Steps between C-alpha positions, in 0.01 A plus 500: 500500500556431131622151413863483387460179300246231410566306820417811707183556295374144550590492872249780573198278435318233705617141456230389253566797272878457532467138385308607190746779421795262539333246272430768237863608530621141452262448208631808322863403570440154355329638188761773453826384659701766315284787634632734769300554816455857625263740670331743267215725610578352846371157390673178388599515135677273258695661217624351177575747222263734684221433747369146477241475780422659837293363788367642825280407794195695609234453766277271291709397199840457344558724202697357209620743235619344172421808291222547248627234259517235774141564601371518140673176393340302786165680511297179468693317774474807724122528459436397863722774640466874521742658255577830333729605218821373661393351831335192646356453848524161668262510801645372827192281553574298182789282388773683307532358144877441508492307171338795328755736653774277355337518154466878515862542609625269222305708248645823639855358485460419130343839437775696678781302337348543153462874557859527622629304201306724263636811675854363507513460123438871440768613743794332325578784256687805629283788629412746226532243220188360330346253743747589773450646845168543670369763258723457194451798268178610666436728793309424817162552329576274204583787267840580354689754713420859408158430346 
C-alpha cells in the first residue's frame, strides 16, 4: 500500500531505520522551518519555492536527494559517501552525518529563495509587455511568434 504521508512512509521501516529517518526529517525541518513537507515520487520531500530535498530508505542505505547543486557544492565533504549527480547514499552501517545534512539544506534554502526572487522580479510586468509574463514577446522556443 502506498504511503499517504511522511508518517506512513517512515512507519513502514524497522525501528533503527525509522529513528534515522525521523532524525533526518527533524534536521531538515530545523534547517528549513518555512519548508512544506510532502510526499513526492512516493518519498518524503521538503518544498520551498520548488523541491528542496527528498530522502528515502533502502535495504542498505538512506538516499538523500538535494539535487545536483547540493551534491556539487559539498563534493569534498561528501567524498566518503557514494554519490551521483543529485543523490547521496548514507550506508545503514555508518553514522548519518546530520550536521552535513543541515549544511546542505541551508545551502538549498538560499539557492531556492534566490532563484524565486530572481523569477519574481520578471513576473511583475503585465503579460505581453516587455519583461512581463512567462515568455514576454517571445514564443515557447525563444523566438518571436510567427518566426
